[in-house]
C-alpha positions in Angstrom: 26.3 -111.1 -134.9 23.6 -111.8 -132.5 21.0 -109.3 -131.6 22.2 -109.3 -127.9 25.7 -108.3 -129.0 24.4 -105.6 -131.2 22.3 -104.3 -128.4 25.3 -104.3 -126.0 27.4 -102.4 -128.5 24.8 -99.8 -129.1 24.2 -99.4 -125.4 27.9 -98.9 -124.7 28.2 -96.3 -127.5 25.2 -94.4 -126.2 26.6 -94.4 -122.7 29.9 -93.0 -124.0 28.1 -90.2 -125.8 25.3 -89.5 -123.3 27.3 -87.4 -120.9 28.4 -84.7 -123.5 24.9 -84.6 -124.9 23.3 -84.1 -121.5 26.0 -81.7 -120.3 25.6 -79.6 -123.4 21.8 -79.5 -122.8 22.6 -78.3 -119.2 24.6 -75.3 -120.3 21.8 -72.9 -119.5 22.4 -70.6 -116.5 20.4 -71.4 -113.4 18.5 -68.8 -111.4 21.0 -69.1 -108.6 24.0 -68.7 -111.0 22.4 -65.7 -112.6 21.9 -64.1 -109.2 25.5 -64.8 -108.3 26.8 -63.2 -111.5 24.6 -60.2 -111.2 25.7 -59.6 -107.6 29.4 -60.2 -108.0 30.3 -59.4 -111.6 27.6 -57.5 -113.6 26.9 -55.1 -110.7 30.5 -53.7 -111.2 29.9 -52.8 -114.8 31.7 -49.6 -116.0 29.5 -47.7 -118.4 31.1 -47.0 -121.7 33.7 -49.7 -121.4 33.2 -52.0 -124.5 34.9 -54.9 -122.8 31.9 -55.4 -120.6 29.9 -56.7 -123.5 31.9 -59.9 -123.2 31.6 -60.3 -119.4 28.8 -62.9 -119.6 31.5 -65.3 -120.8 33.4 -64.6 -117.5 30.2 -65.5 -115.7 30.2 -68.8 -117.6 33.8 -69.3 -116.5 33.0 -68.9 -112.9 29.8 -70.8 -112.8 31.2 -73.8 -114.6 34.3 -73.8 -112.3 31.9 -74.0 -109.4 30.0 -76.8 -111.1 33.3 -78.6 -111.4 34.0 -78.3 -107.7 30.6 -79.7 -107.0 31.4 -82.8 -109.1 34.8 -83.5 -107.5 35.1 -87.0 -106.3 31.7 -87.9 -107.8 31.9 -87.7 -111.6 35.1 -87.3 -113.5 33.4 -86.7 -116.8 31.4 -83.8 -115.3 34.5 -82.3 -113.8 36.3 -82.5 -117.2 33.3 -81.1 -119.1 32.7 -78.2 -116.7 36.4 -77.2 -116.6 36.5 -77.2 -120.4 33.5 -74.9 -120.5 35.0 -72.7 -117.8 38.3 -72.3 -119.6 36.5 -71.4 -122.8 34.6 -68.6 -121.1 37.7 -67.1 -119.6 39.7 -67.4 -122.8 36.9 -65.7 -124.7 37.0 -62.6 -122.5 40.8 -62.4 -122.5 40.9 -62.6 -126.3 38.2 -60.0 -126.8 38.7 -57.5 -124.0 41.0 -54.4 -124.2 44.4 -54.9 -122.5 43.6 -52.6 -119.5 40.2 -54.2 -118.7 39.7 -54.1 -115.0 38.5 -57.7 -114.6 41.5 -59.3 -116.5 43.5 -60.0 -113.3 40.5 -61.9 -111.8 40.1 -63.8 -115.0 43.7 -64.8 -115.1 43.3 -65.9 -111.5 40.2 -68.0 -112.5 42.3 -69.6 -115.2 44.9 -70.5 -112.6 42.2 -72.4 -110.7 41.1 -74.3 -113.7 44.6 -75.3 -114.6 45.2 -76.4 -111.0 42.1 -78.6 -111.1 43.4 -80.1 -114.4 46.7 -80.9 -112.7 48.7 -78.4 -114.9 50.4 -76.8 -111.9 53.1 -74.8 -113.8 50.5 -73.3 -116.1 48.4 -72.4 -113.1 51.4 -70.7 -111.5 51.9 -68.6 -114.6 48.3 -67.4 -114.5 48.6 -66.5 -110.8 51.6 -64.3 -111.7 49.6 -62.6 -114.5 46.9 -61.9 -112.0 49.2 -60.4 -109.5 50.9 -58.2 -112.1 47.5 -56.4 -112.5 46.1 -56.6 -109.0 48.2 -57.2 -105.9 45.1 -57.6 -103.7 44.3 -61.1 -105.1 45.1 -63.2 -102.0 44.5 -66.5 -103.6 47.1 -65.8 -106.3 49.7 -65.5 -103.5 48.4 -68.6 -101.7 48.3 -70.6 -105.0 51.8 -69.6 -105.9 53.1 -70.4 -102.4 51.4 -73.8 -102.5 53.1 -74.5 -105.8 56.5 -74.0 -104.2 55.5 -75.9 -101.1 54.8 -78.9 -103.3 58.3 -78.4 -104.9 59.8 -78.5 -101.4 60.9 -74.9 -101.6 59.7 -73.5 -98.3 61.9 -70.4 -98.6 60.4 -69.3 -101.8 56.9 -70.0 -100.6 57.5 -67.8 -97.5 58.8 -65.0 -99.7 55.6 -65.0 -101.7 53.4 -65.1 -98.6 55.4 -62.3 -97.1 54.8 -60.2 -100.1 51.2 -61.1 -100.0 50.9 -60.0 -96.4 52.6 -56.7 -97.1 49.8 -56.0 -99.6 47.0 -57.7 -97.7 47.8 -57.4 -94.0 44.4 -58.4 -92.8 44.2 -61.7 -94.7 43.7 -64.6 -92.2 44.7 -67.1 -94.8 48.0 -65.4 -95.5 48.6 -64.9 -91.8 48.0 -68.6 -91.2 50.4 -69.7 -94.0 53.0 -67.3 -92.8 53.1 -69.0 -89.4 53.0 -72.5 -90.9 56.0 -71.6 -93.1 58.0 -70.4 -90.1 57.7 -66.7 -90.7 59.1 -64.5 -87.9 56.6 -62.5 -85.8 55.4 -59.9 -85.9 53.8 -60.1 -89.3 55.5 -58.2 -92.2 55.1 -54.4 -92.1 52.3 -53.5 -94.6 53.1 -51.4 -97.6 51.8 -47.9 -97.1 49.6 -46.6 -99.9 51.2 -43.8 -101.9 49.6 -40.5 -100.9 48.0 -38.6 -103.7 48.7 -35.0 -104.4 45.9 -32.9 -105.9 46.5 -32.6 -109.6 49.3 -35.1 -109.6 49.3 -38.8 -110.2 50.9 -40.9 -107.5 54.2 -42.6 -108.1 53.1 -46.2 -108.5 56.7 -47.5 -108.8 57.3 -46.7 -105.1 54.9 -49.5 -104.1 56.1 -52.1 -106.5 57.3 -55.4 -105.1 59.3 -58.0 -107.0 59.9 -61.6 -106.0 63.2 -62.9 -107.4 62.9 -65.6 -110.0 63.4 -69.2 -108.9 64.4 -72.3 -110.8 61.6 -74.8 -110.6 61.9 -78.5 -110.7 60.8 -80.1 -114.0 57.0 -80.5 -114.2 55.0 -83.4 -115.7 55.7 -82.2 -119.2 59.4 -82.3 -118.5 59.9 -78.5 -119.0 61.6 -76.2 -116.6 60.3 -72.7 -116.1 61.6 -69.6 -114.4 58.9 -67.5 -112.8 59.0 -63.9 -111.6 56.2 -62.4 -109.6 55.9 -58.7 -110.4 53.4 -57.1 -108.0 52.1 -53.6 -108.9 50.9 -50.8 -106.7 48.0 -51.4 -104.4 44.5 -51.2 -105.6 41.2 -51.1 -103.8 40.8 -54.2 -101.6 37.8 -56.4 -102.0 36.2 -59.0 -99.7 38.0 -62.3 -99.5 36.2 -65.5 -100.2 36.3 -69.2 -99.6 34.3 -71.6 -97.4 34.8 -75.0 -95.8 32.4 -76.5 -98.3 33.8 -74.8 -101.4 37.2 -73.3 -100.7 37.7 -72.2 -104.2 34.4 -70.4 -104.4 34.9 -66.7 -105.3 31.7 -65.7 -103.6 31.9 -67.2 -100.1 33.0 -65.9 -96.7 36.7 -65.7 -95.6 36.8 -68.8 -93.5 39.4 -71.6 -93.5 38.6 -74.9 -95.1 39.9 -78.4 -94.4 42.2 -79.9 -97.0 40.6 -82.1 -99.6 43.6 -83.9 -100.9 47.4 -83.3 -100.8 48.0 -81.6 -104.2 48.7 -78.1 -105.2 46.1 -78.5 -108.0 43.2 -79.2 -105.8 41.1 -76.9 -103.6 42.2 -78.5 -100.3 45.7 -77.3 -100.4 45.6 -73.7 -101.7 44.2 -71.5 -98.9 40.7 -70.4 -99.2 40.1 -66.7 -99.5 39.8 -66.5 -103.2 40.1 -62.7 -104.0 
């Protein structure tokens, strides 16, 4: 074998391995990412809750998801690597945190984003449902689920989900826009009134529960058919909604509409943009 052929073979092998090596070396958190995590995640720490000792992995999940968005349409290898790191971070917290950990709904939601970007739409929908079962103020879980059914040509089910979302998040501009686009009748759905608390007595949370009937879904890419039921629990404290035209999946941006990137329920251009 000539030296030229040997050189070409070695060069090709190095190029194939170079990205994982460089990506691994770039795992370190940047000052901007650290500031983001401090402001949006670590600042909410609950003293005495042991689950918070694992939350730096949730920061990894969010920052690598954001890196994946930054690489969309530019570098497929970077997108794949970053999504893998993001999923690992979320899964670590889920497997180590206590079942009632306050951030778990958000982490399930973040997993839904990752699955969507990977094209695993049914898995993404299941994560959105987990998120809503713990926090019915997560607007993007409603919009993500609705978009899933839109892509399955089930406008009726999508409208049901958005209606439920508006009942729990009446001020969401994204849900209001989707409600109109799906042909919802005006005025908007009547908001669910929070349950009044009586001193010394816990509120009856069941009065505020909402259930979306299950729907038979068309077969996905894996050829499996799933039945999904969205169980929405009692209202919890609302947080600011996020999303921006430049990064509609960003959890830390203002609540402004974004232009679609590409027509797929698993990409940031379709699922509306207030990701909280």
